[in-house]
N, C-alpha and C positions, 0 to 999 in steps of 0.2 A: 479406461472405463472404470468407474467405481472410485476414482480418486477425487477427493474434494479439493485438496490443496497439494501443491508440489513445490518443494524447496530445492533449488539447484545452486550448486557452488560452481561459479564460472571464473574465467580469467578477469572478468570485470567486477567480480564480487558476488555476493549472494543475491539470488532472484527468487521471489516468492510468486508462484503462479497460483492464483486463488480462483477456486470454482464457486466459492460461497463466502459471504460475510454475515453470518448469523448475528442478529441484533444490531446490525448496522444498516444494511439495505439488501434488497433482492438483487439477483443477477441481472434482471431486466432493468433495474434502476442504475446499474453501474455505468452504462454508456454516458449518462449525463454527469457522472462524477469522476471522469477521467480526463487526462490531458495526453497529448501525443508527445513522445520524447524520442530522441535518437539515442540508441543504446548500441555503441560499437558499430555504427553504420546501419543498424536495423531499426526501423521505425516501429514503435510499439506504444500501446496505450497503458498508462499507469494511473493509479489512484491520485486524485487531486489531494492537496495537502489537508484540507478539512476532513475528507473521508479517511485518509491515512491516520490522522490523529484520532478520529472516532474509533477506528478499528483497533488501534493500540490501547485506547481506554477500555474497550469491551474485552479484549484479550487479557489484559491485566496481568501479564507475565512479568517477571523481573526485568527481562530485557526490554519489554515494551515500556514499563514505567521509567526505565533509565533513558529511553529515547524521547519520551514526551517533552521534557523541558527544551530539548534542542529543536524538536519539530515546532513547538509553539513559538520559540524565539525566531525561527525562520519565517513562520507565518506572520508574526508581528512586525518583523523588519520589512516585509513586503507590503504591509498595509500603509 
């Protein structure tokens, strides 16, 4: 309660559990902007690539700016 976002370090890598995406979309809008993935035998919903890219652009942290070219290249390769 009271947490907006939670960042976990797991055996599978870092996982961001997001309770909000300010300036990207509302929590209610997220259902239509996710895809289901298998994460270590556990099915979970994750941001679709376009929403992930937008969230990185809005966050604008050093680590997000470094990730953007890679994420855009993945998106472009899928098109």
